DRENMAR-126300 format. One record per atom (N, C-alpha, C): residue in one letter; atom name; x, y, z. Coordinates in Angstrom, 2 decimals, padded with zeros to 5 digits, m for minus. Each point is the difference from the previous one (the first is absolute). Layout:
REM residues N
NODE   rest   atom      east     north        up
NODE      a     CA         X         Y         Z
...
***
This chain:
REM residues 211
NODE   rest   atom      east     north        up
NODE      m      N   m002.72    025.05   m014.77
NODE      m     CA    001.24   m000.88    000.81
NODE      m      C   m000.42   m000.33    000.68
NODE      s      N    000.49   m001.69    000.01
NODE      s     CA   m000.26   m000.74    001.10
NODE      s      C    000.77   m000.01    001.37
NODE      y      N   m000.63   m000.29    001.05
NODE      y     CA    000.82   m000.04    001.30
NODE      y      C    000.77   m001.59   m000.04
NODE      r      N    000.85   m000.17   m000.05
NODE      r     CA    001.10   m001.34   m000.50
NODE      r      C    000.25   m000.52    001.36
NODE      i      N   m000.06   m001.30    000.26
NODE      i     CA    000.33   m000.73    001.10
NODE      i      C    000.94   m001.28   m000.22
NODE      a      N    000.77   m000.16    000.84
NODE      a     CA    001.11   m001.44   m000.21
NODE      a      C   m000.54   m000.55    001.47
NODE      v      N    000.01   m001.76   m000.31
NODE      v     CA   m000.29   m000.38    000.82
NODE      v      C    000.85   m001.19    000.61
NODE      m      N    000.22   m000.24    001.18
NODE      m     CA    001.34   m000.99    000.49
NODE      m      C   m000.55   m001.06    000.63
NODE      v      N    000.29   m001.61   m000.19
NODE      v     CA   m000.81   m000.68    000.68
NODE      v      C    001.22   m001.47   m000.16
NODE      s      N   m000.47   m000.79    001.23
NODE      s     CA    001.04   m001.14   m000.12
NODE      s      C   m000.75   m001.45   m000.13
NODE      g      N   m001.36    000.33    000.03
NODE      g     CA   m000.47   m001.64    000.10
NODE      g      C   m001.64   m000.27   m000.71
NODE      e      N   m001.02   m000.27    000.54
NODE      e     CA   m001.16   m000.26   m000.76
NODE      e      C   m000.60    001.42   m000.76
NODE      g      N    000.12    001.03    000.46
NODE      g     CA   m000.26    001.67   m000.89
NODE      g      C   m001.84   m000.62    000.18
NODE      t      N   m000.51   m000.05    001.03
NODE      t     CA   m001.52    000.34    000.33
NODE      t      C   m000.25    001.78   m000.18
NODE      n      N    000.75    000.47    000.80
NODE      n     CA    000.20    001.80   m000.05
NODE      n      C    000.23    000.54   m001.23
NODE      l      N    000.65   m000.61   m000.84
NODE      l     CA    000.48    000.43   m001.14
NODE      l      C   m001.41   m000.34   m001.35
NODE      q      N   m000.62   m001.08    000.39
NODE      q     CA   m001.13   m000.33   m000.61
NODE      q      C   m001.18    001.22    000.36
NODE      a      N   m000.02    000.17    001.11
NODE      a     CA   m001.03    000.97    000.72
NODE      a      C    000.16    001.47   m001.18
NODE      l      N    001.28    000.04    000.24
NODE      l     CA    000.31    001.56   m000.71
NODE      l      C   m000.28   m000.35   m001.60
NODE      i      N    000.07   m000.78   m000.61
NODE      i     CA    000.04   m000.33   m001.08
NODE      i      C   m001.37    000.24   m000.47
NODE      d      N   m000.95   m000.90    000.65
NODE      d     CA   m001.79   m000.64   m000.21
NODE      d      C   m000.13    001.58    000.27
NODE      t      N    000.32    000.98    001.16
NODE      t     CA   m000.43    001.28    000.38
NODE      t      C    000.30    001.49   m000.58
NODE      v      N    001.13    000.17   m000.43
NODE      v     CA    000.78    001.21    000.06
NODE      v      C    000.54   m000.18   m001.68
NODE      h      N    000.60   m000.83   m000.28
NODE      h     CA    000.94    000.15   m001.15
NODE      h      C   m000.94   m000.04   m000.94
NODE      r      N    000.51    001.12   m001.00
NODE      r     CA   m000.55    000.50   m001.23
NODE      r      C   m001.19    000.64    000.29
NODE      r      N   m000.57    000.73    001.40
NODE      r     CA   m001.11    000.53    000.27
NODE      r      C    000.43    001.09    000.82
NODE      e      N   m000.83    001.34    000.16
NODE      e     CA   m000.02    000.81    000.25
NODE      e      C    001.56    000.68   m000.12
NODE      g      N    000.28   m000.21   m001.09
NODE      g     CA    001.18    000.80   m000.32
NODE      g      C    001.34   m000.80    000.88
NODE      i      N   m000.14   m001.19    000.24
NODE      i     CA    001.33   m000.38    000.86
NODE      i      C    000.49   m001.55   m001.00
NODE      e      N    000.86    000.02   m000.17
NODE      e     CA    000.86   m001.17   m000.44
NODE      e      C    000.93   m000.68    000.69
NODE      i      N   m000.10   m001.23    000.12
NODE      i     CA    001.30   m000.73    000.27
NODE      i      C    001.15   m000.10   m001.00
NODE      v      N    000.91    000.59    000.12
NODE      v     CA    001.31   m000.12   m000.77
NODE      v      C    000.79   m000.99   m000.09
NODE      a      N    000.16   m000.35    001.01
NODE      a     CA    001.15   m001.02    000.63
NODE      a      C   m000.55   m001.32    000.83
NODE      v      N    000.57   m001.09    000.22
NODE      v     CA   m000.01   m000.86    001.19
NODE      v      C    001.26   m000.39   m000.24
NODE      a      N    000.74    000.11    001.53
NODE      a     CA    001.49   m000.55    000.30
NODE      a      C   m000.45   m001.25    001.20
NODE      s      N    000.99   m000.95   m000.18
NODE      s     CA   m000.14   m000.99    001.02
NODE      s      C    001.60   m000.51    000.36
NODE      n      N   m000.02   m000.29    001.36
NODE      n     CA    001.31   m000.47    000.38
NODE      n      C    000.43   m001.53   m000.27
NODE      r      N   m001.03   m000.75   m000.55
NODE      r     CA   m000.42   m001.22   m000.34
NODE      r      C   m000.37   m000.46   m001.24
NODE      s      N    000.67   m001.10   m000.70
NODE      s     CA    000.09    000.11   m000.99
NODE      s      C   m001.72   m001.01   m000.59
NODE      d      N   m000.24   m001.03    001.12
NODE      d     CA   m000.96   m000.83    000.24
NODE      d      C   m001.53    000.85    000.50
NODE      a      N    000.26    001.00    000.14
NODE      a     CA   m001.64    000.80    000.70
NODE      a      C   m001.07    000.02   m000.95
NODE      r      N   m001.00   m000.64    000.52
NODE      r     CA   m001.28    000.32   m000.76
NODE      r      C   m000.28    001.21   m000.83
NODE      a      N    000.44    001.26    000.93
NODE      a     CA   m000.45    001.01   m000.12
NODE      a      C    000.71    000.55   m001.40
NODE      i      N    000.91   m000.60   m000.45
NODE      i     CA    000.74    000.14   m001.41
NODE      i      C   m001.07   m000.38   m001.13
NODE      e      N   m000.57   m000.98    000.23
NODE      e     CA   m000.54   m000.56   m001.07
NODE      e      C   m001.62    000.50    000.22
NODE      r      N   m000.69    000.83    001.06
NODE      r     CA   m000.87    000.78    000.11
NODE      r      C    000.01    001.29   m000.95
NODE      a      N    001.84    000.51    000.19
NODE      a     CA    000.06    001.12   m000.90
NODE      a      C    000.37   m000.25   m001.61
NODE      r      N    000.26   m001.09   m000.03
NODE      r     CA    000.02   m000.31   m001.71
NODE      r      C   m001.20    000.17   m000.43
NODE      a      N   m000.75   m000.90    000.47
NODE      a     CA   m001.63   m000.30   m000.26
NODE      a      C   m000.74    001.39   m000.09
NODE      a      N    000.42    001.16    000.92
NODE      a     CA   m000.66    001.02   m000.63
NODE      a      C    000.90    001.29   m000.49
NODE      r      N    000.49   m000.80   m001.04
NODE      r     CA    001.22    000.65   m001.19
NODE      r      C    000.83    000.87    000.76
NODE      i      N    000.47    000.20    001.50
NODE      i     CA    000.61    000.78    000.67
NODE      i      C    001.60   m000.64    000.24
NODE      q      N    000.86    001.30   m000.31
NODE      q     CA    001.37   m000.35   m000.09
NODE      q      C    000.26   m000.72    001.36
NODE      a      N    001.02   m001.13    000.14
NODE      a     CA    000.20   m000.64    001.16
NODE      a      C    001.52   m000.33    000.02
NODE      g      N    000.60    000.42    000.95
NODE      g     CA    001.61   m000.02    000.24
NODE      g      C    000.40   m000.92    001.50
NODE      v      N    001.00   m000.92   m000.63
NODE      v     CA    000.54   m000.70    001.49
NODE      v      C    001.15    000.61    000.17
NODE      f      N    000.28    000.28    001.74
NODE      f     CA    000.89    000.29    000.08
NODE      f      C    000.59   m000.51    001.39
NODE      m      N    000.40   m000.92   m000.02
NODE      m     CA    000.86   m001.04    001.20
NODE      m      C    001.35    000.28    000.24
NODE      k      N   m000.70    000.44    001.52
NODE      k     CA    001.54    000.64    000.53
NODE      k      C    001.23   m000.84   m000.10
NODE      n      N    000.16   m001.47   m000.39
NODE      n     CA    001.42   m000.76    000.01
NODE      n      C    000.41    000.46   m001.45
NODE      e      N   m000.60    000.41   m000.95
NODE      e     CA    000.16    000.74   m001.23
NODE      e      C    000.98    001.04   m000.16
NODE      y      N    000.21    000.73    001.05
NODE      y     CA    000.71    001.25   m000.08
NODE      y      C    000.99   m000.27    001.00
NODE      a      N    000.98    001.15   m000.29
NODE      a     CA    001.21    000.13    001.16
NODE      a      C   m000.49    000.21    001.30
NODE      s      N   m001.22    000.78    000.05
NODE      s     CA   m000.37    000.56    001.52
NODE      s      C   m001.64    000.21   m000.02
NODE      r      N   m000.60    000.20    000.88
NODE      r     CA   m001.20    000.03    000.11
NODE      r      C   m000.40    001.69   m000.59
NODE      e      N    000.80    000.65    000.60
NODE      e     CA    000.21    001.57   m000.37
NODE      e      C    000.11    000.31   m001.46
NODE      q      N    000.35   m001.05   m000.74
NODE      q     CA    000.19    000.27   m001.47
NODE      q      C   m001.01   m000.86   m000.90
NODE      r      N   m000.85   m001.06    000.68
NODE      r     CA   m000.97   m000.27   m000.38
NODE      r      C   m000.81    001.11    000.25
NODE      d      N   m000.29    000.78    000.98
NODE      d     CA   m001.16    000.85    000.43
NODE      d      C    000.18    001.14   m000.86
NODE      s      N    001.18    000.47   m000.46
NODE      s     CA    000.17    001.19   m000.52
NODE      s      C   m000.25   m000.11   m001.64
NODE      l      N    000.33   m001.69   m000.30
NODE      l     CA   m000.26   m000.01   m001.82
NODE      l      C   m001.52   m000.19    000.21
NODE      m      N   m000.85   m000.72    000.91
NODE      m     CA   m001.33    000.15   m000.20
NODE      m      C   m000.49    001.32    000.26
NODE      g      N    000.42    000.89    000.70
NODE      g     CA   m000.56    000.99    000.21
NODE      g      C    000.03    000.99   m001.08
NODE      d      N    001.07   m000.42   m001.11
NODE      d     CA    000.57    000.79   m001.14
NODE      d      C   m001.28   m000.01   m001.26
NODE      w      N   m000.71   m001.91    000.22
NODE      w     CA   m000.68   m000.30   m000.50
NODE      w      C   m001.12    000.70   m000.22
NODE      f      N   m000.54    000.00    001.32
NODE      f     CA   m001.33    000.57    000.38
NODE      f      C   m000.11    001.76   m000.05
NODE      e      N    001.31    000.75   m000.26
NODE      e     CA   m000.22    001.02   m000.62
NODE      e      C    000.10    000.18   m001.44
NODE      e      N    000.42   m001.05   m000.66
NODE      e     CA    000.18   m000.02   m001.08
NODE      e      C   m001.60   m000.15   m000.73
NODE      k      N   m000.48   m000.94    000.89
NODE      k     CA   m001.86   m000.19   m000.43
NODE      k      C   m000.64    001.44    000.42
NODE      g      N    000.60    000.67    000.60
NODE      g     CA   m000.83    001.62    000.76
NODE      g      C   m000.69   m000.42    001.06
NODE      a      N    000.49   m000.66    000.84
NODE      a     CA   m001.15   m000.83    000.99
NODE      a      C    000.12    001.45    000.79
NODE      n      N   m001.66    000.11    000.42
NODE      n     CA   m000.16    000.87    000.97
NODE      n      C   m000.12   m000.40    001.50
NODE      l      N   m000.20   m001.15    000.07
NODE      l     CA   m000.40   m000.78    001.10
NODE      l      C    000.90   m001.29    000.02
NODE      i      N    000.34   m000.48    001.02
NODE      i     CA    000.58   m001.18    000.00
NODE      i      C   m001.04   m000.72    001.33
NODE      v      N   m000.42   m001.07   m000.67
NODE      v     CA   m000.82   m000.97    001.45
NODE      v      C    000.59   m001.37    000.21
NODE      l      N    000.15   m000.15    001.26
NODE      l     CA    000.88   m001.07    000.51
NODE      l      C   m001.55   m000.81    000.32
NODE      a      N   m000.24   m000.90   m000.40
NODE      a     CA   m001.40   m001.13   m000.39
NODE      a      C    000.78   m001.47    000.76
NODE      g      N    000.37   m000.30    000.93
NODE      g     CA    000.53   m000.77    000.43
NODE      g      C    001.35   m000.42   m000.60
NODE      f      N    001.35    000.89    000.02
NODE      f     CA    000.86    000.10   m000.11
NODE      f      C    000.74   m000.55    001.50
NODE      m      N    000.67   m001.10   m000.08
NODE      m     CA    000.61   m000.60    001.13
NODE      m      C    001.59    000.12    000.10
NODE      e      N    000.48    001.30   m000.08
NODE      e     CA    001.19    000.40    000.51
NODE      e      C    000.25    001.10    000.55
NODE      i      N    001.13    000.19    000.41
NODE      i     CA    000.25    001.63    000.63
NODE      i      C    000.65    000.79   m001.15
NODE      l      N   m000.15    000.96   m000.47
NODE      l     CA    000.27    000.80   m000.92
NODE      l      C    001.12    000.97    000.29
NODE      s      N    000.94    000.24   m000.73
NODE      s     CA    001.26    000.69    000.31
NODE      s      C   m000.64    001.57    000.49
NODE      p      N    000.95    000.81    001.08
NODE      p     CA   m000.35    000.77    000.35
NODE      p      C   m000.18    001.29   m001.33
NODE      n      N    000.93   m000.05   m000.62
NODE      n     CA    000.08    001.14   m001.28
NODE      n      C   m000.97   m000.27   m001.01
NODE      f      N   m000.63   m001.31   m000.32
NODE      f     CA   m000.97   m000.01   m000.65
NODE      f      C   m001.52    000.52    000.78
NODE      v      N   m000.29    000.03    001.37
NODE      v     CA   m001.08    000.48    000.75
NODE      v      C    000.28    001.66   m000.11
NODE      r      N    001.25    000.17    000.38
NODE      r     CA    000.26    001.53   m000.41
NODE      r      C   m000.13    000.42   m001.39
NODE      r      N   m000.11   m000.41   m000.82
NODE      r     CA    000.08    000.14   m001.33
NODE      r      C   m001.57   m000.06   m000.51
NODE      f      N   m001.31   m000.54    000.81
NODE      f     CA   m001.13    000.05   m000.35
NODE      f      C   m000.77    000.37    000.99
NODE      r      N    000.39    000.92    000.91
NODE      r     CA   m000.30    000.61    001.51
NODE      r      C   m001.51    000.61   m000.76
NODE      g      N   m001.11   m000.21    000.90
NODE      g     CA   m001.34    000.41   m000.57
NODE      g      C   m000.47   m000.51   m001.43
NODE      r      N    000.66   m000.98   m000.43
NODE      r     CA   m000.58   m000.54   m001.53
NODE      r      C    000.24   m001.61    000.33
NODE      m      N    000.10   m000.29    001.17
NODE      m     CA   m000.13   m001.74    000.38
NODE      m      C   m001.09   m000.07    001.13
NODE      i      N   m000.76   m001.15   m000.29
NODE      i     CA   m000.84   m000.49    000.91
NODE      i      C    000.04   m001.43    000.15
NODE      n      N   m000.66   m000.39    001.23
NODE      n     CA    000.10   m001.35    000.53
NODE      n      C   m001.08   m000.47    000.22
NODE      v      N   m000.63   m001.29    000.03
NODE      v     CA   m001.31   m000.53    000.71
NODE      v      C    000.34   m001.24    000.76
NODE      h      N   m000.05    000.54    001.58
NODE      h     CA    000.09   m000.76    000.88
NODE      h      C   m001.05   m000.95    000.79
NODE      p      N    000.02   m001.21    000.32
NODE      p     CA   m000.90   m000.63    000.39
NODE      p      C   m000.52   m000.17    001.44
NODE      s      N    000.02    001.30    000.78
NODE      s     CA   m000.05    000.26    001.09
NODE      s      C   m000.10    001.67    000.38
NODE      l      N   m000.91    000.15    001.27
NODE      l     CA   m000.06    001.99    000.28
NODE      l      C    001.15   m000.07    000.59
NODE      l      N    001.04    000.52   m000.95
NODE      l     CA    000.96    000.73    000.74
NODE      l      C   m000.34    001.23    000.85
NODE      p      N    000.98   m000.09    000.99
NODE      p     CA    001.45   m000.35    000.30
NODE      p      C   m000.15   m001.32    000.61
NODE      s      N   m000.94   m000.70    000.30
NODE      s     CA   m000.16   m001.55    000.60
NODE      s      C    000.32   m000.88   m001.14
NODE      f      N    000.95   m000.71    000.43
NODE      f     CA    000.62   m001.22   m001.02
NODE      f      C    000.52    000.17   m001.54
NODE      p      N    000.97    000.51    000.29
NODE      p     CA    001.02    000.79   m001.05
NODE      p      C    000.28   m001.74   m000.71
NODE      g      N    000.63    000.28   m001.07
NODE      g     CA    000.85   m001.26   m000.43
NODE      g      C   m000.60   m001.13   m000.42
NODE      i      N    000.88   m001.19   m000.27
NODE      i     CA   m000.99   m001.18   m000.47
NODE      i      C   m000.67   m000.53    000.97
NODE      g      N   m001.12   m000.98   m000.50
NODE      g     CA   m000.83   m000.41    000.77
NODE      g      C   m000.82    000.57    000.94
NODE      a      N   m000.34    001.25   m000.70
NODE      a     CA   m001.01    001.00    000.62
NODE      a      C   m001.11   m000.57    000.55
NODE      i      N   m000.76   m000.51   m000.44
NODE      i     CA   m001.27   m001.06    000.21
NODE      i      C    000.15   m000.83    000.83
NODE      e      N    000.80   m001.10   m000.21
NODE      e     CA    000.76   m001.11    001.24
NODE      e      C    000.09    001.03    001.27
NODE      q      N    000.64    001.11    000.32
NODE      q     CA    000.40    000.69    000.92
NODE      q      C   m001.58    000.55    000.78
NODE      a      N   m000.46    000.48   m000.91
NODE      a     CA   m001.25    000.60    000.28
NODE      a      C   m000.82   m001.38    000.95
NODE      l      N   m000.12   m000.77   m000.74
NODE      l     CA   m001.04   m001.23    000.75
NODE      l      C    000.78   m000.44    001.09
NODE      d      N    000.84   m000.29    000.06
NODE      d     CA    000.90   m000.55    001.24
NODE      d      C   m000.13    001.14    000.98
NODE      y      N   m000.24    001.37   m000.06
NODE      y     CA    000.00    001.08    000.95
NODE      y      C   m001.23   m000.20    000.86
NODE      g      N   m000.82   m000.69   m001.13
NODE      g     CA   m001.62    000.31    000.38
NODE      g      C   m000.77    001.10    000.04
NODE      v      N    000.49    000.77   m001.23
NODE      v     CA   m001.14    001.25   m000.60
NODE      v      C   m001.04   m000.19   m000.04
NODE      r      N   m000.93    001.04    000.49
NODE      r     CA   m001.25    000.18   m000.51
NODE      r      C   m000.33    000.42   m001.23
NODE      v      N    001.00    000.81   m000.43
NODE      v     CA   m000.35    000.66   m001.12
NODE      v      C    001.53    000.21   m001.07
NODE      m      N   m000.18   m000.34   m001.23
NODE      m     CA    000.98   m000.37   m001.03
NODE      m      C   m000.42    000.67   m001.04
NODE      g      N    001.26    000.51   m001.10
NODE      g     CA   m000.70    000.69   m001.18
NODE      g      C    001.55    000.15   m000.97
NODE      v      N    000.15    001.03   m000.91
NODE      v     CA    000.49    000.32   m000.85
NODE      v      C    000.62    001.36   m000.01
NODE      t      N    001.25    000.30   m000.18
NODE      t     CA    000.87    001.07   m000.21
NODE      t      C    000.67    000.39   m001.29
NODE      v      N   m000.70    001.16   m000.59
NODE      v     CA    001.35    000.80   m001.09
NODE      v      C    000.35    000.81    000.44
NODE      h      N    001.51   m000.53   m000.04
NODE      h     CA    000.93    001.51    000.39
NODE      h      C    000.69    000.22   m001.05
NODE      f      N    000.68    001.50    000.03
NODE      f     CA    001.58    000.31   m000.31
NODE      f      C    000.79   m000.90    000.39
NODE      v      N    000.76   m000.16   m001.23
NODE      v     CA    001.35   m000.88    000.52
NODE      v      C    001.18    001.23    000.56
NODE      d      N    000.58   m000.70    001.10
NODE      d     CA    000.93    000.59    000.47
NODE      d      C    001.22   m000.66    000.21
NODE      e      N    001.37    000.17    000.68
NODE      e     CA    001.10   m000.80   m000.05
NODE      e      C   m000.35   m001.02    001.49
NODE      g      N   m001.13    000.04    000.59
NODE      g     CA   m000.20   m001.07    000.90
NODE      g      C   m001.02   m000.81   m000.55
NODE      v      N   m000.22   m001.40    001.08
NODE      v     CA   m000.79   m001.08   m000.39
NODE      v      C   m001.65    000.25    000.50
NODE      d      N   m000.54    000.15   m001.44
NODE      d     CA   m001.64    000.59    000.22
NODE      d      C   m000.21    001.20    000.88
NODE      s      N    001.03    000.96   m000.14
NODE      s     CA   m000.47    001.09    001.20
NODE      s      C    000.30    001.61   m000.79
NODE      g      N   m000.71   m000.09   m001.17
NODE      g     CA   m000.07    001.19   m000.77
NODE      g      C   m001.12    000.77    000.62
NODE      p      N   m000.46    001.19   m000.62
NODE      p     CA   m001.30    000.45    000.09
NODE      p      C   m001.03   m000.65   m000.37
NODE      i      N   m001.21    000.22    000.56
NODE      i     CA   m001.22   m001.22   m000.16
NODE      i      C   m000.73    001.37   m000.91
NODE      l      N   m000.43   m001.11   m001.25
NODE      l     CA   m000.72    000.74   m000.63
NODE      l      C   m001.65   m000.14   m000.02
NODE      l      N   m000.29   m001.49    000.13
NODE      l     CA   m001.38   m000.62   m000.09
NODE      l      C   m000.35   m001.27    001.35
NODE      q      N   m000.67   m000.21    000.45
NODE      q     CA    000.13   m001.05    001.17
NODE      q      C   m001.80   m000.56   m000.29
NODE      e      N   m000.27   m001.16    000.28
NODE      e     CA   m001.11   m000.70    000.19
NODE      e      C    000.05   m001.38    000.67
NODE      a      N   m000.91    000.25    001.19
NODE      a     CA    000.08   m001.10    001.08
NODE      a      C   m001.48   m000.65    000.08
NODE      f      N    000.12   m000.95    000.60
NODE      f     CA   m001.26   m001.25   m000.14
NODE      f      C    000.12   m000.48    001.47
NODE      p      N   m001.43   m000.34    000.82
NODE      p     CA    000.17   m000.66    001.13
NODE      p      C    000.53   m001.62   m000.13
NODE      v      N    000.90   m000.64    000.99
NODE      v     CA    000.06   m001.22    000.00
NODE      v      C   m001.30   m000.73    000.84
NODE      e      N   m000.75   m000.77   m000.57
NODE      e     CA   m001.17   m000.38    000.88
NODE      e      C    000.35   m001.41    000.43
NODE      s      N    000.51   m000.73   m000.84
NODE      s     CA    000.70   m001.14    000.39
NODE      s      C    001.07   m000.39   m000.76
NODE      y      N    000.53   m000.93    001.31
NODE      y     CA    001.41   m000.62   m000.94
NODE      y      C   m000.06   m001.60   m000.25
NODE      s      N   m001.16   m000.57   m000.20
NODE      s     CA   m000.43   m001.37   m000.33
NODE      s      C    000.29    000.34   m002.01
NODE      g      N    000.33    000.97   m000.53
NODE      g     CA    000.58   m000.81   m001.31
NODE      g      C    001.69    000.62   m000.31
NODE      g      N    000.80    000.25    001.07
NODE      g     CA    000.94   m000.12    000.21
NODE      g      C    000.72    000.92   m001.13
NODE      i      N    001.34   m000.09   m000.34
NODE      i     CA    000.79    000.54   m000.76
NODE      i      C   m000.71    000.37   m001.50
NODE      a      N   m000.55   m001.14   m000.29
NODE      a     CA   m000.58    000.02   m001.59
NODE      a      C   m000.99    000.78   m000.01
NODE      a      N   m001.19    000.20    001.15
NODE      a     CA   m001.04    000.77   m000.32
NODE      a      C    000.77    001.50    000.23
NODE      a      N    000.90    000.38    000.96
NODE      a     CA    000.37    001.38    000.32
NODE      a      C    000.62   m000.04   m001.48
NODE      r      N    000.90   m000.19   m000.61
NODE      r     CA    000.47    000.24   m001.33
NODE      r      C   m000.95    000.44   m001.28
NODE      k      N   m001.17   m001.15    000.13
NODE      k     CA   m000.85    000.41   m001.00
NODE      k      C   m000.52    001.40    000.17
NODE      r      N   m000.40    000.56    001.41
NODE      r     CA   m000.50    001.00    000.36
NODE      r      C    000.98    001.18   m000.63
NODE      i      N    001.29   m000.15    000.48
NODE      i     CA    001.04    001.05   m000.53
NODE      i      C    000.24    000.22   m001.15
NODE      h      N   m000.10   m001.01   m001.03
NODE      h     CA    000.14   m000.09   m001.40
NODE      h      C   m001.21    000.98   m000.42
NODE      e      N   m001.36   m000.30    000.41
NODE      e     CA   m000.95    000.73   m000.32
NODE      e      C    000.15    001.78    000.27
NODE      v      N    000.80    000.15    000.97
NODE      v     CA   m000.27    001.13    000.49
NODE      v      C    001.36    000.51   m000.87
NODE      e      N    001.20   m000.27    000.00
NODE      e     CA    001.03    000.43   m001.12
NODE      e      C   m000.59    000.15   m001.57
NODE      h      N   m000.50   m000.83   m000.30
NODE      h     CA   m000.44    000.27   m001.42
NODE      h      C   m000.80    000.86   m000.36
NODE      r      N   m000.92    000.71    001.12
NODE      r     CA   m001.03    001.05   m000.10
NODE      r      C    001.14    001.47    000.24
NODE      l      N    000.75   m000.23    001.13
NODE      l     CA    000.51    001.16    000.56
NODE      l      C    001.43    000.65   m000.67
NODE      l      N    000.64   m001.09   m000.51
NODE      l     CA    001.29    000.48   m000.96
NODE      l      C   m000.68    000.72   m001.23
NODE      p      N   m000.95   m000.55   m000.82
NODE      p     CA   m000.24    000.71   m001.01
NODE      p      C   m000.62    001.62    000.42
NODE      e      N   m000.77   m000.18    000.97
NODE      e     CA   m000.42    001.24    001.08
NODE      e      C    001.16    001.23   m000.16
NODE      a      N    001.32   m000.62    000.72
NODE      a     CA    001.00    000.57   m000.07
NODE      a      C    000.57    000.92   m001.22
NODE      v      N    000.20   m001.23   m000.90
NODE      v     CA    000.61    000.85   m001.09
NODE      v      C   m000.63    001.20   m000.61
NODE      r      N   m001.65   m000.38   m000.06
NODE      r     CA   m001.23    000.71   m000.66
NODE      r      C    000.66    001.35    000.59
NODE      l      N    000.14    000.28    001.60
NODE      l     CA    000.16    001.21    000.81
NODE      l      C    001.27    000.49   m000.70
NODE      l      N    000.85   m000.28   m000.16
NODE      l     CA    001.04    000.19   m000.44
NODE      l      C    000.30    000.72   m001.45
NODE      a      N   m000.63   m000.87   m000.64
NODE      a     CA   m000.20    000.26   m001.25
NODE      a      C   m000.88    001.40   m000.52
NODE      r      N   m000.89    000.26    000.77
NODE      r     CA   m000.80    000.96   m000.18
NODE      r      C    000.68    000.88    001.05
NODE      g      N    001.12    000.39    000.41
NODE      g     CA    000.32    000.98    000.84
NODE      g      C   m000.61    000.43    001.33
NODE      r      N   m001.13   m001.19    000.31
NODE      r     CA   m000.60    000.29    001.07
NODE      r      C    000.91   m000.39    001.52
NODE      a      N    000.87   m000.19   m000.12
NODE      a     CA    001.08   m000.62    001.26
NODE      a      C    001.24   m000.04   m000.56
NODE      k      N    001.09    000.87    001.10
NODE      k     CA    001.45   m000.31   m000.51
NODE      k      C    000.67    000.07    001.71
NODE      l      N    001.25   m000.35   m000.19
NODE      l     CA    000.95    000.13    001.15
NODE      l      C    000.56    001.11    000.41
NODE      d      N   m000.18    000.57    000.92
NODE      d     CA    000.01    001.64    000.46
NODE      d      C    001.58    000.38   m000.69
NODE      p      N   m000.13    000.88   m000.84
NODE      p     CA    001.43    000.45   m000.75
NODE      p      C    000.86    000.53    001.21
NODE      a      N   m000.67    000.66    001.28
NODE      a     CA    000.85    000.28    001.43
NODE      a      C    000.61   m000.73    000.63
NODE      g      N   m000.22   m001.43   m000.33
NODE      g     CA    000.48   m001.13    000.73
NODE      g      C   m000.58   m000.50    001.20
NODE      g      N    000.76   m000.87    000.59
NODE      g     CA   m000.81   m000.60    001.24
NODE      g      C   m000.94   m000.99   m000.30
NODE      r      N   m001.10   m000.42    000.30
NODE      r     CA   m000.77   m001.47    000.25
NODE      r      C   m001.62    000.65   m001.25
NODE      r      N    000.01    001.36    000.31
NODE      r     CA   m001.05    000.05   m000.66
NODE      r      C   m000.82   m000.09   m001.38
NODE      v      N   m000.99   m000.40   m000.11
NODE      v     CA   m000.71   m000.36   m001.85
NODE      v      C   m000.56    000.90    000.28
NODE      l      N   m000.39    001.25   m001.35
NODE      l     CA   m000.51    000.84    000.08
NODE      l      C   m001.53   m000.76   m001.03
NODE      f      N   m001.04    000.74    000.28
NODE      f     CA   m001.21   m000.66   m000.65
NODE      f      C   m000.72    001.26   m000.98
NODE      e      N   m001.09   m000.17   m000.69
NODE      e     CA   m000.25    000.94   m001.04
NODE      e      C    000.08    001.51    000.64
NODE      e      N   m000.41    000.37    001.19
NODE      e     CA   m001.05    000.88    000.42
NODE      e      C    001.66    000.66    000.60
NODE      e      N    000.57   m000.40    000.54
NODE      e     CA    001.36    000.39    000.25
NODE      e      C    001.06    000.20   m000.94
NODE      i      N   m000.06   m000.72   m000.89
NODE      i     CA    000.69    000.29   m001.59
NODE      i      C   m000.08    001.40   m000.31
NODE      h      N   m000.86    000.26   m000.03
NODE      h     CA   m000.99    000.96   m000.86
NODE      h      C    000.42    001.38    000.76
NODE      g      N   m000.06   m000.44    001.81
NODE      g     CA    000.16    001.09    000.45
NODE      g      C    001.16    000.60   m000.07
NODE      h      N    001.32   m000.86   m000.10
NODE      h     CA    001.63    000.06   m000.08
NODE      h      C    000.21    000.78   m001.25
NODE      d      N   m001.00    000.00   m001.07
NODE      d     CA    000.03    000.31   m001.16
NODE      d      C    000.30    001.54   m000.24
***
């Protein structure tokens, strides 16, 4: 039986494409649904090109955000999704949705959290004058980019001459490698959110130690 993931996107969908290219229908992993909050998202085209079912869930087409999120969650459950992956989904999700998928939903963020959460993280880091930048994959909780950290990768900022374009290019390169690795870890049962609560993520040795 495959490990089934649903991906949520808002824009271009390069992280979705990285997942399609590296883990989709490989190693027992399958992307079974792609949801977007924008009908014009390029990511929808990427999903359809890969013959993955895509759905558009625009907030203004529902009575409330909570109703939209509930129906979207129902769709994911119908598809048998084991994991929800936020891959550039630029909207706050309702608390009930987050609680529904606790421990089964991850997000990729273009900074070394807890530094520079929220939008414009790359710009925030450059404006601050950091010497190290990076990417975080974390479990989603009810805060903004505040959930337990699963994976991080850093790289040195050797020069600011390339500006935001160079930084974004490097960040994307890391994201496209780190997010699929996070999915593989979870699919293989080599990492999970501590069922006892708190912020800890358990890895393979600790998981077996708890069995």
